PAGU-972527 format. One line per 3 residues: number of its first residue (from 1); their letters; for each residue y, x negated, z negated of C-alpha. Coordinates in pm, whole numbers. Layout:
BEGIN
NUM) a) Y:X:Z  ...
//
This chain:
BEGIN
1) mda) 0:0:0  357:-112:66  483:-339:-212
4) fyy) 797:-128:-229  605:199:-274  719:396:-574
7) srp) 460:635:-713  538:960:-890  213:1053:-1067
10) ala) 386:1291:-1309  521:1499:-1019  180:1504:-849
13) dhl) 6:1612:-1172  270:1881:-1230  215:2027:-881
16) vad) -163:2018:-919  -131:2205:-1249  82:2467:-1077
19) ltg) -158:2502:-784  -474:2526:-992  -337:2789:-1229
22) anp) -288:2570:-1536  74:2688:-1544  59:3065:-1603
25) fsd) 421:3109:-1492  373:2952:-1148  294:3146:-832
28) apn) 173:2828:-660  -194:2943:-645  -72:3195:-388
31) glf) 104:2920:-193  327:2623:-273  626:2586:-42
34) laa) 807:2253:-76  1136:2167:96  1286:1819:118
37) prr) 1533:1664:365  1404:1437:638  1318:1077:553
40) tgk) 1335:1127:176  966:1048:117  813:1396:135
43) stf) 525:1321:376  451:990:205  425:1167:-130
46) lqn) 200:1441:8  -46:1200:166  -46:919:-90
49) elr) -13:1111:-414  -58:1487:-399  -362:1464:-174
52) pal) -559:1221:-398  -447:1414:-707  -595:1733:-561
55) era) -912:1546:-467  -943:1418:-824  -912:1782:-934
58) gcv) -1222:1858:-724  -1062:1999:-409  -1150:1935:-47
61) vvy) -812:1851:106  -723:1917:470  -391:1766:580
64) vdl) -215:1840:906  132:1740:1025  269:1991:1275
67) wsd) 512:1725:1400  229:1485:1485  226:1629:1837
70) ksr) 509:1873:1908  373:1939:2256  62:2105:2112
73) npg) 25:2457:1981  66:2442:1598  -221:2686:1559
76) ali) -452:2449:1747  -346:2157:1528  -437:2354:1215
79) ada) -768:2467:1364  -855:2112:1470  -785:1977:1120
82) vga) -1007:2242:959  -1274:2184:1224  -1275:1808:1167
85) elh) -1325:1854:792  -1595:2115:853  -1768:1870:1085
88) khl) -1787:1613:803  -1959:1856:569  -2195:1990:833
91) giv) -2285:1647:966  -2592:1572:755  -2717:1930:773
94) akt) -2662:1939:1149  -2855:1617:1206  -3143:1754:1004
97) akg) -3138:2079:1198  -3126:1906:1536  -3413:1680:1434
100) agv) -3618:1989:1359  -3524:2145:1693  -3296:2408:1539
103) sel) -2990:2497:1748  -2809:2709:1490  -2731:2678:1123
106) nia) -2716:2967:881  -2439:2901:629  -2463:3071:293
109) gwm) -2665:3350:450  -2377:3507:641  -2266:3299:939
112) kid) -2431:3103:1216  -2271:2799:1375  -2398:2653:1698
115) tkk) -2466:2288:1617  -2358:2194:1969  -2007:2311:1882
118) igt) -1967:2161:1538  -1615:2025:1498  -1457:2304:1702
121) idg) -1344:2651:1603  -1501:2820:1908  -1639:3155:1805
124) ltl) -1491:3139:1457  -1175:3286:1314  -963:3043:1114
127) ada) -1047:3242:800  -1422:3214:874  -1394:2840:936
130) ira) -1220:2789:601  -1472:3009:427  -1753:2803:583
133) lcd) -1586:2488:452  -1566:2637:103  -1933:2738:114
136) msr) -2061:2408:254  -1861:2192:13  -1894:2430:-281
139) rtv) -1541:2334:-372  -1191:2475:-350  -1020:2392:-21
142) alm) -657:2277:-33  -488:2305:306  -170:2096:328
145) ide) 55:2173:625  346:1933:668  654:2050:863
148) aqh) 518:2403:839  839:2553:982  729:2424:1324
151) slt) 461:2696:1326  739:2949:1381  829:2804:1721
154) sde) 534:2971:1898  346:3299:1884  22:3105:1834
157) get) 171:2922:1537  285:3247:1376  -61:3393:1436
160) amt) -216:3094:1260  12:3148:958  -87:3514:943
163) alk) -453:3408:963  -404:3169:671  -248:3445:464
166) sar) -548:3662:548  -788:3381:454  -609:3336:122
169) dql) -637:3707:45  -1006:3715:139  -1111:3402:-46
172) ntp) -906:3426:-365  -975:3670:-644  -820:3713:-991
175) set) -1114:3518:-1133  -1155:3248:-864  -924:3053:-633
178) rll) -1105:2907:-332  -812:2834:-100  -490:2656:-199
181) lvm) -204:2639:49  67:2372:42  342:2419:301
184) sgs) 615:2160:328  924:2141:542  1229:1924:603
187) drd) 1456:2227:637  1467:2482:358  1643:2745:572
190) kll) 1370:2729:837  1091:2727:579  1245:3038:422
193) rlv) 1155:3230:737  790:3215:626  865:3404:305
196) nsn) 1193:3598:315  1129:3916:515  876:4195:520
199) aap) 744:4059:851  706:3704:716  341:3599:666
202) ffg) 399:3487:306  661:3742:207  754:3718:-160
205) sai) 666:3352:-214  936:3115:-337  1063:2790:-186
208) trm) 1065:2494:-425  1299:2204:-359  1098:1886:-395
211) pel) 1273:1647:-636  1439:1358:-457  1378:998:-554
214) drd) 1593:942:-859  1750:652:-1044  1408:534:-1164
217) fiv) 1330:448:-803  1627:210:-797  1520:62:-1131
220) hia) 1177:3:-975  1332:-168:-671  1556:-380:-897
223) gli) 1251:-497:-1090  1075:-602:-770  1382:-799:-659
226) ers) 1414:-974:-996  1049:-1079:-984  1089:-1212:-629
229) ypr) 1433:-1369:-685  1465:-1455:-1057  1800:-1624:-1003
232) map) 1944:-1286:-890  1883:-1123:-1226  2016:-904:-1364
235) idv) 2041:-666:-1069  2335:-426:-1073  2144:-98:-1067
238) dvl) 2464:110:-1070  2583:-37:-739  2242:0:-572
241) wda) 2225:360:-694  2568:424:-543  2442:282:-211
244) fer) 2129:498:-229  2340:810:-279  2551:719:26
247) lah) 2226:699:222  2136:1056:111  1847:935:-108
250) rpq) 1653:807:194  1436:510:92  1374:352:433
253) pll) 1741:288:521  1794:130:177  1491:-95:214
256) rll) 1612:-195:561  1950:-303:422  1784:-490:137
259) giv) 1565:-668:391  1876:-786:571  2070:-918:271
262) lnp) 1766:-1065:95  1628:-1244:400  1535:-1596:272
265) lhs) 1665:-1745:598  2013:-1621:506  2018:-1774:156
268) pvr) 2068:-1459:-55  2331:-1491:-325  2416:-1305:-643
271) gfe) 2638:-1007:-587  2438:-894:-283  2445:-540:-426
274) rev) 2808:-501:-323  2720:-603:32  2442:-341:38
277) llm) 2693:-81:-80  2938:-171:198  2661:-159:457
280) aea) 2544:181:327  2897:319:356  2920:180:710
283) qra) 2588:344:794  2710:679:665  3031:645:866
286) dde) 2829:560:1178  2612:869:1128  2921:1088:1094
289) ram) 3081:933:1402  2763:1005:1598  2780:1372:1495
292) esa) 3148:1386:1588  3080:1233:1928  2793:1475:1992
295) ylv) 3026:1765:1906  3328:1647:2107  3138:1606:2435
298) lrp) 3037:1973:2430  3210:2243:2627  3442:2473:2425
301) ieq) 3192:2761:2419  2917:2526:2298  3144:2394:2025
304) avl) 3226:2753:1924  2855:2842:1897  2789:2541:1672
307) wrm) 3098:2621:1465  2967:2974:1413  2628:2834:1308
310) feq) 2793:2596:1061  2967:2887:891  2690:3149:908
313) knr) 2379:2934:852  2075:3162:818  2299:3469:874
316) frp) 2378:3349:1228  2354:3621:1493  2454:3472:1829
319) yda) 2537:3786:2024  2673:4044:1782  3028:4176:1815
322) dal) 3168:3953:1539  3019:3643:1702  3168:3728:2041
325) vfy) 3511:3778:1881  3473:3443:1706  3388:3269:2034
328) rek) 3693:3425:2203  3923:3313:1921  3798:2955:1937
331) tge) 3792:2918:2316  4079:3144:2422  3845:3308:2674
334) kit) 3648:3630:2687  3289:3531:2607  3006:3764:2703
337) aqk) 2659:3764:2549  2532:3607:2872  2778:3316:2842
340) aqa) 2681:3265:2477  2314:3270:2575  2376:3004:2841
343) aia) 2561:2790:2584  2269:2813:2343  2026:2718:2620
346) slr) 2243:2415:2697  2253:2312:2329  1875:2339:2308
349) aqt) 1840:2124:2620  2035:1836:2464  1842:1520:2380
352) psl) 1785:1541:2091  1810:1918:2077  2096:2051:1865
355) iwk) 1946:2398:1808  1605:2509:1684  1460:2842:1795
358) sak) 1174:3042:1648  932:3251:1850  1120:3559:1725
361) gey) 1451:3438:1867  1602:3312:1541  1828:3009:1562
364) ald) 1919:2722:1329  2060:2371:1355  1791:2120:1433
367) dtg) 1959:1850:1221  2057:1999:887  2272:1691:819
370) myq) 2532:1850:1046  2589:2121:784  2693:1857:529
373) wfe) 2912:1686:790  3089:2015:862  3141:2100:494
376) krr) 3277:1755:418  3531:1772:701  3631:2126:611
379) qqg) 3692:2027:248  3897:1730:366  4101:1952:598
382) twp) 3991:1758:907  3796:2037:1077  3766:2079:1370
385) pvg) 3748:1725:1504  3984:1657:1791  3909:1410:2066
388) pdl) 4158:1204:2266  4365:1392:2520  4233:1265:2851
391) aep) 4433:1503:3068  4657:1347:3333  5028:1376:3241
394) dqe) 5239:1620:3443  5450:1463:3715  5776:1558:3547
397) dep) 5663:1403:3220  5609:1062:3374  5878:806:3291
400) dtp) 6124:714:3563  6017:413:3763  6285:142:3753
403) qp) 6436:80:4093  6442:-277:4221
//
């Protein structure tokens, strides 16, 4: 494991207790929904800590990242992950059956699986495949779906989520929990769409914000530096913490900056923490300039659509009467629903895309960091950003040319 890895066993144990019913006030046995911003260590924690903690608690854990291949149907990714785990548990039994000339297996007296198709979900519903996994392993199955909000971008993905809800309801009883669901996402507003309406597959469940890496993480990093560079001690934890906050609690950018200033070839010196802080502030400024540039190159109607999204967030309705009035006020032109639709299509076609769309036609910003950028500028009184005036000056405004 990476020498800089910072483990959080207490958090993992707390979540396992919630999931397995040890905490009577937690609804996690019906589904744990975790939200954390991008690049703050969520996926690393799920795979390196929560997964082994659940395995130690006796669960069979199936992990799938819906961002591992965005070109594939999310439902197929989930089915493949369940099928691969089912294949492991059927392997020995299947080999025995094939050796005896048997082409089908009877699992727990209720379902037959063609041994020629082991590892696929052909002929099985997702609920049946999970039930087969429970029966073959004789253990609780914990299905961890990272970036679960991506399931909402296709009808197949939504169908898979509905199937998982059905599997949960079929397999779990008041006296026994056989299926645990862990859904994580890098955008709380998008993840909410799985739980916040009557039509949502997990209506009524709550979103939990995953705790960010805290000051103890910086203390851990400082200890590693002091052991590697004793002459640097003591490390100024306050300054490094300030830098970490400027980097939005993202560990990788901080470690990258530390790698630069502590490179042995550059003869690190005491007081490097201040240099890290300055570099972190420069990185934040660069990120904000990139957002400003991306906004300023847009056409007025596209800027107006984004502006409306900044203000409305999950209440954004792109084509209602209020939105069309807003677009007209900001552009000075009459904007029809068709023009707004074309603007949204253009924003989605950007690389990277600026707008996320669900299969139901709901919209959100793809990069939630733009919300913070907007709020910061609005509080500072510098919204909207204004680019340089590149228009050619009128002829009469040009200065007189001196005559020879």
